[in-house]
Structure formats: C-alpha cells, structure tokens
C-alpha positions as CSV (number, residue, x, y, z in Angstrom):
1,M,103.9,93.9,124.6
2,A,107.1,93.1,122.7
3,E,108.8,95.9,120.8
4,I,108.3,95.8,117.1
5,K,111.4,96.7,115.1
6,F,111.2,97.9,111.5
7,E,113.4,99.2,108.8
8,I,112.0,101.0,105.7
9,A,114.1,99.4,103.0
10,E,112.5,101.5,100.2
11,T,109.8,104.2,99.9
12,I,107.9,103.4,96.7
13,A,105.2,106.0,96.8
14,V,103.4,108.5,98.9
15,L,99.7,107.8,98.2
16,S,98.2,110.8,100.1
17,E,98.9,113.3,102.8
18,G,96.5,114.3,105.6
19,S,96.0,117.8,107.1
20,K,98.2,117.0,110.1
21,G,101.2,115.9,107.9
22,W,100.7,112.2,108.2
23,K,101.3,110.4,104.9
24,K,99.8,107.2,103.5
25,E,102.9,105.4,102.0
26,L,103.7,102.3,100.0
27,N,107.0,101.0,101.3
28,L,109.2,97.9,101.4
29,I,109.6,97.2,105.1
30,S,111.6,94.7,107.0
31,W,109.7,93.8,110.2
32,N,111.8,92.4,113.1
33,G,114.8,91.6,110.8
34,R,112.7,89.5,108.3
35,E,112.7,89.8,104.5
36,P,111.1,93.1,103.4
37,K,107.5,93.0,102.4
38,Y,105.2,95.6,100.7
39,D,103.4,97.7,103.3
40,I,100.7,100.4,103.0
41,R,100.0,102.5,106.1
42,D,99.9,106.1,107.5
43,W,103.1,107.5,108.9
44,A,103.9,110.5,111.1
45,P,106.2,113.0,109.3
46,D,109.3,111.7,111.0
47,H,108.3,108.0,110.8
48,S,108.3,107.8,114.7
49,K,104.6,106.7,114.7
50,M,102.5,104.6,112.4
51,G,98.8,103.8,111.9
52,K,97.3,100.5,111.1
53,G,98.1,99.1,107.8
54,V,98.4,96.1,105.6
55,T,101.5,94.1,104.7
56,L,101.6,92.1,101.5
57,S,104.0,89.5,100.0
58,E,105.3,89.9,96.5
59,E,102.8,87.3,95.3
60,E,99.9,89.1,97.0
61,V,101.0,92.4,95.3
62,K,101.1,90.6,91.9
63,I,97.5,89.4,92.4
64,L,96.4,92.9,93.5
65,V,98.0,94.5,90.5
66,Q,96.4,91.9,88.1
67,S,93.0,92.5,89.8
68,L,93.3,96.3,89.5
69,T,94.4,96.2,85.9
70,K,91.7,93.9,84.6
71,G,89.3,95.6,82.2
72,R,86.2,96.9,83.9
C-alpha cells in the first residue's frame, strides 16, 4: 500500500473529543501535495493516527452549509 502524505493547512474546529483523547476535527488538509480540501475525521492527540473520514471540496461544503441552514 502506498504511503499517504498529508499536511494540515488549517484547523478550523474541534467538533468533539472522545474519552481516549481522540478528537473529531474539521481541517483543511492537503493530501499528497494537492490543493487543500475540507476534511472531517477523528485524530489521535498527536495527529500520528487518523480514523476514517470524509473529504469535501469547497463547492460541496457550500451545498452542505446551505442544506443545514435551510429553515426546518
């Protein structure tokens, strides 16, 4: 399996923290040297390990925000 390289360009928010110190974060991350994208996933305290997550483009984030802010 090829090594995945990443760089956290910006931490936007910590959404929650588990009992073992892992945090669910919203970050801008550059994966394998590409343009940074929005990313939501769990991270170990030192960012050495990560859980499964979802990566979103700026357009996808705009649609998500619009969907969440619509009147219910």
